[in-house]
VEXVO-178036 format. One record per residue (C-alpha): residue in three letters; chain; x, y, z. Coordinates in steps of 0.2 Angstrom, whole numbers, always signed. Each point is the difference from the previous one (the first is absolute). Layout:
REM VEXVO-178036
- ALA,A,X,Y,Z .
...
END
This chain:
REM VEXVO-178036
- MET,A,+66,-23,-98 .
- ILE,A,-18,+2,+7 .
- ALA,A,-11,+13,-9 .
- PHE,A,-12,+7,+12 .
- MET,A,-17,+8,-4 .
- VAL,A,-8,+9,+15 .
- GLN,A,-18,+8,-2 .
- THR,A,-1,+14,+9 .
- LEU,A,-15,+12,-7 .
- SER,A,-10,-1,+15 .
- ALA,A,+11,-7,+15 .
- VAL,A,-7,+6,+17 .
- VAL,A,+1,-5,+18 .
- LEU,A,-15,-8,+5 .
- SER,A,+3,-2,+19 .
- VAL,A,+14,+2,+12 .
- SER,A,+4,-11,+16 .
- ARG,A,+12,-1,+14 .
- ASP,A,+3,-10,+18 .
- SER,A,+12,+3,+12 .
- VAL,A,-1,-19,+5 .
- HIS,A,+5,-13,-10 .
- ARG,A,-17,-9,-7 .
- PHE,A,-6,-7,-16 .
- THR,A,-13,+13,-4 .
- LYS,A,+3,+20,+3 .
- PRO,A,-15,+11,+3 .
- LEU,A,-5,+13,-13 .
- CYS,A,+6,+18,+3 .
- LYS,A,-6,+17,-7 .
- ALA,A,+19,+4,-5 .
- ILE,A,+18,-7,+4 .
- THR,A,+14,+8,+2 .
- LEU,A,+16,-6,-10 .
- LEU,A,+19,+5,+9 .
- GLU,A,+14,+0,-11 .
- GLY,A,+12,-15,+2 .
- LEU,A,-12,-8,+13 .
- GLY,A,-18,-5,-5 .
- VAL,A,-17,+5,+6 .
- ALA,A,-2,+10,+16 .
- GLY,A,-9,-11,+14 .
- ASP,A,+4,-16,-10 .
- ALA,A,+8,-16,+8 .
- HIS,A,+12,-1,-15 .
- LEU,A,+6,+18,+1 .
- TRP,A,+19,+0,+3 .
- VAL,A,+17,+1,-10 .
- THR,A,+3,-19,+2 .
- VAL,A,-12,-14,-2 .
- GLN,A,-16,-2,+11 .
- HIS,A,-6,-15,-8 .
- ARG,A,-1,-14,+14 .
- SER,A,+8,-13,-11 .
- ARG,A,+14,+11,-7 .
- VAL,A,+4,+8,+17 .
- ALA,A,+3,-18,+7 .
- ALA,A,+11,-4,-16 .
- ASP,A,+11,+15,+2 .
- PRO,A,-6,+18,+9 .
- THR,A,+13,+11,-8 .
- GLN,A,-9,-2,-17 .
- PRO,A,-5,+15,-10 .
- ASN,A,-19,+3,+1 .
- LEU,A,-4,-2,-19 .
- ARG,A,-18,-4,+4 .
- GLN,A,-5,+17,+9 .
- VAL,A,-15,+1,-11 .
- HIS,A,-12,-14,-5 .
- LEU,A,-12,+3,-15 .
- ILE,A,-12,-11,-7 .
- HIS,A,-11,+2,-16 .
- SER,A,-20,+0,+4 .
- GLU,A,-2,-9,-17 .
- LEU,A,+5,-16,+10 .
- PHE,A,-14,+1,+10 .
- ALA,A,-11,-4,-16 .
- GLU,A,+10,-14,-4 .
- VAL,A,-1,-9,+16 .
- ALA,A,-18,+4,+1 .
- ALA,A,-2,-10,-16 .
- VAL,A,+7,-16,+9 .
- GLY,A,-11,+5,+16 .
- PHE,A,+11,+8,+11 .
- THR,A,-4,+19,+7 .
- LEU,A,+13,+13,+3 .
- ARG,A,-3,+18,+4 .
- PRO,A,+14,+14,+1 .
- GLY,A,+11,-3,+14 .
- ASP,A,-3,-19,+3 .
- MET,A,+17,-5,-7 .
- GLY,A,+8,+12,+11 .
- GLU,A,+5,+12,-13 .
- ASN,A,+3,+20,+3 .
- VAL,A,-7,+5,-17 .
- THR,A,-13,-8,-10 .
- THR,A,+1,+6,-19 .
- ALA,A,-12,+0,-14 .
- GLY,A,+4,+1,-19 .
- LEU,A,+19,-5,+2 .
- ASP,A,+7,-17,-3 .
- LEU,A,+12,+1,+14 .
- LEU,A,+7,-18,-4 .
- ALA,A,+6,+6,-17 .
- LEU,A,+11,+13,+7 .
- PRO,A,+19,-2,-2 .
- ARG,A,+11,+1,+15 .
- GLY,A,+4,+18,+3 .
- ALA,A,-16,+7,-6 .
- ARG,A,-4,+17,+9 .
- LEU,A,-19,+3,+5 .
- GLN,A,-4,+18,+4 .
- ILE,A,-14,+0,+10 .
- GLY,A,-12,+15,+3 .
- PRO,A,+11,+18,+0 .
- ASP,A,+16,-7,+10 .
- ALA,A,+1,-18,+3 .
- LEU,A,+13,-9,-8 .
- ILE,A,+3,-20,+1 .
- GLU,A,+12,-10,-10 .
- VAL,A,-6,-19,-3 .
- THR,A,+13,-12,+7 .
- GLY,A,-9,-17,-2 .
- LEU,A,-14,-11,+1 .
- ARG,A,-10,-5,+16 .
- ASN,A,+3,-17,+3 .
- PRO,A,-17,-10,+5 .
- CYS,A,+2,-10,+15 .
- ALA,A,-9,-12,+11 .
- GLN,A,-9,+13,+10 .
- ILE,A,-12,+2,-15 .
- ASN,A,-8,-15,+3 .
- GLU,A,-4,+5,+19 .
- PHE,A,-7,+13,-7 .
- GLU,A,-11,-8,-13 .
- PRO,A,+3,-19,-2 .
- GLY,A,+6,-5,-18 .
- LEU,A,+4,+19,-4 .
- LEU,A,+18,-3,-2 .
- LYS,A,-3,-12,-15 .
- THR,A,-7,+15,-11 .
- MET,A,+15,+12,+7 .
- VAL,A,+13,-10,-11 .
- GLY,A,-2,-7,-18 .
- HIS,A,+12,-5,-13 .
- ASP,A,+1,+9,-18 .
- ASP,A,+0,-10,-16 .
- LYS,A,+19,-4,+1 .
- GLY,A,-2,-6,+19 .
- ARG,A,+7,+14,+8 .
- LEU,A,-8,+5,+18 .
- ILE,A,-11,+14,-1 .
- ARG,A,-4,+9,+18 .
- LYS,A,-16,+11,-1 .
- ALA,A,+1,+7,+19 .
- GLY,A,+5,+17,-6 .
- ILE,A,+17,+10,+0 .
- THR,A,+12,+8,+14 .
- GLY,A,+9,+15,+0 .
- ILE,A,+10,+13,+9 .
- VAL,A,-3,+20,+3 .
- LEU,A,+10,+11,-10 .
- HIS,A,-10,+15,+5 .
- SER,A,-12,+3,+14 .
- GLY,A,-17,+5,-3 .
- VAL,A,-18,-4,+5 .
- ILE,A,-11,-11,-10 .
- ARG,A,-19,-1,-1 .
- PRO,A,-13,-10,-10 .
- GLY,A,-2,+7,-16 .
- ASP,A,+17,+7,-2 .
- LYS,A,+8,-1,-18 .
- ILE,A,+14,-13,-3 .
- THR,A,+13,+3,-13 .
- VAL,A,+13,-12,-5 .
- THR,A,+18,+3,-5 .
- LEU,A,+9,-13,-7 .
- PRO,A,+19,-4,+3 .
- GLN,A,+13,+1,-14 .
- GLU,A,+1,-15,-9 .
- PRO,A,+3,-15,+1 .
- HIS,A,-15,-3,+12 .
- HIS,A,+1,-13,+11 .
- ALA,A,-16,-11,+5 .
- LEU,A,-5,+0,+19 .
- ASP,A,+4,-15,+9 .
END
């Protein structure tokens, strides 16, 4: 069993983004609307079935477990320490958070964002070679290994929308952990 400790005292939305076209970076918005069972209104990844081009090519009937992409702003400081510059929306995330260790969340954790929106965490974002097209060498900083040699992916997390709602910068994020046993994100 894996123990999960998640710090949420001051977890907030730093920024929100969406793009109706499949591009690496998403432009910032004043607000985004999450639609239950679909994802972010107006975003290229919106729908019940997969919308990621690689997953569509493999099997377009798969359920879309990546309706919303979230990344922790603390990653920006980590990559800056080794010479890279990232800003909200640069990695194609819909929600940039602050004060919450997204990577420490277990699968099935629920994120209440603002008064209405509810997301269930489904997995880690898998960093791909497109990151190096954005900034050469950046992919190397998005993956690592822990002291036991296990792969660590740092490019954020994905989730599905359980309850519709509008999300804005400054909205509070409340985490509810699933029943034990908890399962690490993969």
